[in-house]
N, CA, C and O of each residue as an XYZ file, in Angstrom:
400
protein
N       3.334    -59.805    -41.395
C       4.043    -58.637    -41.875
C       4.235    -57.673    -40.710
O       3.292    -57.388    -39.971
N       5.429    -57.185    -40.550
C       5.745    -56.201    -39.517
C       5.423    -54.798    -40.022
O       5.800    -54.418    -41.130
N       4.725    -54.044    -39.190
C       4.440    -52.642    -39.472
C       4.751    -51.869    -38.193
O       4.279    -52.223    -37.113
N       5.549    -50.814    -38.326
C       5.899    -49.999    -37.170
C       4.756    -49.093    -36.761
O       3.800    -48.922    -37.518
N       4.840    -48.506    -35.567
C       3.798    -47.598    -35.104
C       3.583    -46.410    -36.037
O       2.489    -45.848    -36.086
N       4.614    -46.031    -36.769
C       4.524    -44.898    -37.697
C       3.716    -45.231    -38.939
O       3.270    -44.330    -39.649
N       3.525    -46.511    -39.207
C       2.762    -46.932    -40.376
C       3.609    -47.502    -41.496
O       3.060    -47.968    -42.495
N       4.926    -47.481    -41.366
C       5.791    -48.025    -42.403
C       5.845    -49.546    -42.296
O       6.116    -50.093    -41.227
N       5.588    -50.214    -43.401
C       5.657    -51.674    -43.447
C       7.104    -52.097    -43.679
O       7.721    -51.709    -44.670
N       7.632    -52.884    -42.769
C       9.009    -53.343    -42.891
C       9.224    -54.114    -44.194
O      10.305    -54.067    -44.781
N       8.191    -54.819    -44.637
C       8.330    -55.605    -45.859
C       8.554    -54.729    -47.092
O       8.971    -55.228    -48.137
N       8.280    -53.431    -46.977
C       8.500    -52.513    -48.092
C       9.822    -51.775    -47.967
O      10.113    -50.894    -48.775
N      10.621    -52.114    -46.977
C      11.874    -51.399    -46.711
C      13.080    -52.203    -47.195
O      13.249    -53.367    -46.830
N      13.902    -51.579    -48.007
C      15.101    -52.234    -48.513
C      16.095    -52.573    -47.414
O      16.758    -53.607    -47.493
N      16.218    -51.730    -46.389
C      17.141    -52.012    -45.285
C      16.745    -53.295    -44.561
O      17.600    -54.104    -44.201
N      15.474    -53.469    -44.358
C      14.969    -54.676    -43.709
C      15.279    -55.904    -44.553
O      15.726    -56.922    -44.023
N      15.047    -55.822    -45.858
C      15.280    -56.966    -46.743
C      16.754    -57.304    -46.889
O      17.099    -58.459    -47.141
N      17.626    -56.321    -46.738
C      19.075    -56.587    -46.821
C      19.651    -57.008    -45.473
O      20.855    -57.236    -45.355
N      18.795    -57.111    -44.455
C      19.252    -57.520    -43.132
C      19.975    -56.426    -42.374
O      20.693    -56.710    -41.416
N      19.797    -55.174    -42.789
C      20.476    -54.053    -42.145
C      19.607    -53.367    -41.107
O      20.042    -52.405    -40.473
N      18.385    -53.848    -40.926
C      17.467    -53.232    -39.976
C      16.515    -54.300    -39.448
O      16.041    -55.152    -40.200
N      16.245    -54.242    -38.164
C      15.278    -55.156    -37.556
C      13.900    -54.506    -37.592
O      13.797    -53.281    -37.649
N      12.845    -55.308    -37.560
C      11.508    -54.723    -37.585
C      11.182    -53.996    -36.288
O      11.655    -54.371    -35.216
N      10.374    -52.958    -36.400
C       9.911    -52.247    -35.205
C       8.768    -53.010    -34.556
O       8.801    -53.290    -33.357
N       7.779    -53.338    -35.330
C       6.572    -53.941    -34.788
C       5.710    -52.899    -34.112
O       6.187    -51.804    -33.814
N       4.444    -53.217    -33.862
C       3.556    -52.302    -33.167
C       4.130    -51.914    -31.808
O       4.931    -52.651    -31.234
N       3.722    -50.763    -31.300
C       4.289    -50.223    -30.065
C       4.168    -51.100    -28.839
O       4.955    -50.950    -27.903
N       3.211    -52.012    -28.810
C       3.014    -52.885    -27.643
C       3.675    -54.244    -27.780
O       3.338    -55.169    -27.042
N       4.612    -54.383    -28.713
C       5.220    -55.697    -28.947
C       6.657    -55.769    -28.453
O       7.306    -54.751    -28.214
N       7.127    -56.985    -28.309
C       8.513    -57.208    -27.924
C       9.460    -56.688    -29.003
O      10.550    -56.207    -28.693
N       9.046    -56.782    -30.273
C       9.886    -56.276    -31.358
C      10.158    -54.782    -31.199
O      11.274    -54.319    -31.435
N       9.138    -54.038    -30.802
C       9.299    -52.593    -30.606
C      10.284    -52.314    -29.473
O      11.140    -51.438    -29.594
N      10.167    -53.043    -28.393
C      11.072    -52.831    -27.244
C      12.508    -53.234    -27.594
O      13.465    -52.576    -27.184
N      12.645    -54.315    -28.351
C      13.987    -54.724    -28.786
C      14.595    -53.673    -29.711
O      15.779    -53.354    -29.603
N      13.782    -53.138    -30.618
C      14.266    -52.137    -31.570
C      14.707    -50.867    -30.856
O      15.768    -50.327    -31.172
N      13.923    -50.376    -29.902
C      14.295    -49.147    -29.207
C      15.543    -49.391    -28.363
O      16.379    -48.498    -28.222
N      15.675    -50.586    -27.804
C      16.887    -50.925    -27.047
C      18.119    -50.916    -27.931
O      19.168    -50.408    -27.533
N      18.001    -51.478    -29.136
C      19.116    -51.481    -30.082
C      19.449    -50.058    -30.512
O      20.622    -49.705    -30.632
N      18.433    -49.244    -30.743
C      18.675    -47.848    -31.124
C      19.401    -47.096    -30.022
O      20.330    -46.336    -30.296
N      18.990    -47.301    -28.787
C      19.627    -46.611    -27.669
C      21.093    -47.009    -27.540
O      21.937    -46.175    -27.211
N      21.397    -48.272    -27.796
C      22.801    -48.710    -27.741
C      23.639    -48.040    -28.827
O      24.847    -47.867    -28.669
N      22.992    -47.666    -29.926
C      23.674    -46.982    -31.024
C      23.650    -45.466    -30.878
O      24.180    -44.749    -31.727
N      23.037    -44.977    -29.803
C      22.992    -43.546    -29.559
C      21.887    -42.818    -30.294
O      21.954    -41.600    -30.464
N      20.880    -43.538    -30.728
C      19.753    -42.952    -31.448
C      18.472    -43.503    -30.856
O      18.441    -44.622    -30.345
N      17.421    -42.710    -30.929
C      16.126    -43.171    -30.452
C      15.048    -42.550    -31.334
O      14.893    -41.329    -31.360
N      14.312    -43.377    -32.047
C      13.222    -42.883    -32.885
C      12.147    -42.300    -31.979
O      11.588    -43.019    -31.151
N      11.846    -41.013    -32.116
C      10.858    -40.409    -31.227
C       9.454    -40.971    -31.403
O       8.684    -41.009    -30.444
N       9.109    -41.405    -32.602
C       7.780    -41.982    -32.836
C       7.681    -43.341    -32.151
O       6.696    -43.614    -31.465
N       8.670    -44.183    -32.325
C       8.671    -45.502    -31.695
C       8.693    -45.371    -30.174
O       7.949    -46.066    -29.482
N       9.535    -44.491    -29.651
C       9.629    -44.292    -28.200
C       8.294    -43.814    -27.629
O       7.869    -44.275    -26.570
N       7.645    -42.906    -28.318
C       6.354    -42.389    -27.867
C       5.300    -43.488    -27.872
O       4.547    -43.635    -26.910
N       5.246    -44.256    -28.951
C       4.255    -45.333    -29.044
C       4.437    -46.341    -27.914
O       3.458    -46.802    -27.327
N       5.675    -46.679    -27.613
C       5.949    -47.615    -26.520
C       5.496    -47.009    -25.201
O       4.808    -47.667    -24.421
N       5.876    -45.760    -24.942
C       5.544    -45.141    -23.646
C       4.039    -44.943    -23.461
O       3.546    -44.972    -22.333
N       3.310    -44.745    -24.550
C       1.863    -44.538    -24.459
C       1.069    -45.830    -24.622
O      -0.151    -45.828    -24.461
N       1.742    -46.925    -24.939
C       1.045    -48.183    -25.146
C       0.198    -48.192    -26.402
O      -0.877    -48.790    -26.440
N       0.702    -47.512    -27.445
C      -0.009    -47.383    -28.715
C       0.595    -48.344    -29.727
O       1.809    -48.345    -29.932
N      -0.229    -49.152    -30.354
C       0.282    -50.031    -31.402
C       0.613    -49.241    -32.662
O       1.746    -49.276    -33.142
N      -0.387    -48.520    -33.202
C      -0.214    -47.760    -34.440
C      -0.715    -46.337    -34.220
O      -1.859    -46.127    -33.816
N       0.132    -45.384    -34.483
C      -0.179    -43.984    -34.191
C      -1.484    -43.520    -34.818
O      -2.357    -43.012    -34.116
N      -1.631    -43.686    -36.122
C      -2.807    -43.136    -36.791
C      -4.095    -43.844    -36.390
O      -5.172    -43.256    -36.485
N      -4.009    -45.071    -35.952
C      -5.194    -45.818    -35.558
C      -5.528    -45.663    -34.074
O      -6.698    -45.581    -33.699
N      -4.491    -45.624    -33.237
C      -4.703    -45.738    -31.794
C      -4.473    -44.475    -30.975
O      -4.941    -44.397    -29.839
N      -3.784    -43.506    -31.502
C      -3.437    -42.328    -30.703
C      -4.378    -41.162    -31.021
O      -4.480    -40.747    -32.175
N      -5.061    -40.635    -30.009
C      -5.974    -39.520    -30.245
C      -5.252    -38.224    -30.629
O      -5.889    -37.289    -31.113
N      -3.959    -38.157    -30.423
C      -3.185    -36.959    -30.763
C      -2.589    -36.995    -32.166
O      -1.964    -36.024    -32.594
N      -2.773    -38.096    -32.888
C      -2.227    -38.199    -34.246
C      -3.021    -37.310    -35.188
O      -4.246    -37.257    -35.081
N      -2.374    -36.616    -36.098
C      -0.925    -36.474    -36.272
C      -0.371    -35.435    -35.302
O      -0.982    -34.394    -35.061
N       0.768    -35.737    -34.770
C       1.393    -34.889    -33.758
C       2.696    -34.292    -34.293
O       3.127    -34.632    -35.395
N       3.316    -33.415    -33.529
C       4.557    -32.763    -33.981
C       5.703    -33.730    -34.299
O       6.596    -33.379    -35.070
N       5.700    -34.920    -33.733
C       6.773    -35.882    -34.039
C       6.792    -36.201    -35.533
O       7.857    -36.421    -36.111
N       5.631    -36.226    -36.147
C       5.538    -36.489    -37.585
C       5.834    -35.234    -38.387
O       6.382    -35.319    -39.486
N       5.485    -34.091    -37.865
C       5.729    -32.829    -38.572
C       7.216    -32.522    -38.702
O       7.655    -32.005    -39.729
N       7.988    -32.836    -37.672
C       9.420    -32.511    -37.679
C      10.219    -33.470    -38.540
O      11.320    -33.132    -38.975
N       9.697    -34.647    -38.792
C      10.297    -35.642    -39.658
C      11.818    -35.645    -39.700
O      12.424    -35.037    -38.819
N      12.456    -36.263    -40.629
C      11.828    -36.935    -41.760
C      11.280    -38.303    -41.359
O      12.019    -39.171    -40.894
N      10.024    -38.472    -41.539
C       9.360    -39.732    -41.253
C       8.616    -40.185    -42.498
O       8.496    -39.425    -43.458
N       8.126    -41.389    -42.491
C       7.572    -41.938    -43.724
C       6.254    -41.319    -44.183
O       5.788    -41.629    -45.279
N       5.649    -40.464    -43.385
C       4.385    -39.852    -43.792
C       4.642    -38.430    -44.259
O       5.224    -37.625    -43.532
N       4.215    -38.130    -45.449
C       4.453    -36.807    -46.021
C       3.552    -35.763    -45.364
O       2.530    -36.088    -44.759
N       3.954    -34.516    -45.499
C       3.134    -33.419    -44.978
C       1.780    -33.390    -45.679
O       0.771    -33.054    -45.058
N       1.745    -33.736    -46.954
C       0.482    -33.769    -47.689
C      -0.464    -34.812    -47.091
O      -1.661    -34.559    -46.955
N       0.072    -35.986    -46.734
C      -0.757    -37.009    -46.102
C      -1.276    -36.516    -44.760
O      -2.455    -36.692    -44.452
N      -0.412    -35.899    -43.958
C      -0.824    -35.407    -42.643
C      -1.912    -34.334    -42.771
O      -2.853    -34.302    -41.978
N      -1.778    -33.459    -43.771
C      -2.806    -32.440    -44.002
C      -4.131    -33.086    -44.408
O      -5.191    -32.691    -43.922
N      -4.071    -34.064    -45.286
C      -5.273    -34.769    -45.716
C      -5.925    -35.463    -44.520
O      -7.147    -35.429    -44.378
N      -5.124    -36.089    -43.663
C      -5.640    -36.786    -42.482
C      -6.368    -35.807    -41.570
O      -7.454    -36.092    -41.065
N      -5.744    -34.637    -41.370
C      -6.379    -33.616    -40.523
C      -7.699    -33.137    -41.124
O      -8.695    -32.998    -40.415
N      -7.699    -32.889    -42.425
C      -8.939    -32.437    -43.074
C     -10.050    -33.465    -42.900
O     -11.175    -33.123    -42.534
N      -9.730    -34.707    -43.163
C     -10.754    -35.750    -43.091
C     -11.205    -36.031    -41.665
O     -12.351    -36.422    -41.447
N     -10.323    -35.839    -40.697
C     -10.702    -36.076    -39.307
C     -11.105    -34.784    -38.600
O     -11.418    -34.782    -37.410
N     -11.092    -33.677    -39.365
C     -11.472    -32.360    -38.863
C     -10.606    -31.913    -37.690
O     -11.097    -31.314    -36.732
N      -9.318    -32.212    -37.778
C      -8.366    -31.770    -36.761
C      -7.586    -30.596    -37.303
O      -7.169    -30.597    -38.461
N      -7.389    -29.599    -36.469
C      -6.580    -28.447    -36.843
C      -5.104    -28.805    -36.705
O      -4.760    -29.695    -35.927
N      -4.224    -28.127    -37.446
C      -2.789    -28.390    -37.299
C      -2.337    -28.169    -35.860
O      -2.788    -27.242    -35.187
N      -1.460    -29.016    -35.413
C      -0.913    -28.908    -34.065
C       0.111    -27.785    -34.030
O       0.934    -27.660    -34.936
N       0.062    -26.989    -33.012
C       0.993    -25.875    -32.874
C       2.042    -26.146    -31.813
O       2.858    -25.274    -31.515
N       2.034    -27.324    -31.246
C       2.982    -27.704    -30.218
C       4.366    -27.871    -30.821
O       4.489    -28.272    -31.979
N       5.405    -27.572    -30.061
C       6.786    -27.689    -30.544
C       7.446    -28.987    -30.171
O       8.614    -29.179    -30.509
N       6.772    -29.893    -29.496
C       7.381    -31.153    -29.063
C       7.054    -32.274    -29.998
O       7.488    -33.405    -29.781
């Protein structure tokens, strides 16, 4: 099963099942690099995927010490603000005040 660095499972995505979207895959995979390349050719770049690739992070919430970061706050991404708040409470992290 393909899961992107953001935590969204491709198998749960209708676009993926209709063949309208390729899987992202973890940030350290060829699938992730292919996906970001395709996005760049279309004039778009997912900031979460690009960050995971540049930092060598497979899954943001598992591997990145900065998660949750402003990239998720600015959304729209698959993780709700309520989930991010719960994650911070449980991990005892204060809300990020960074604008990037």
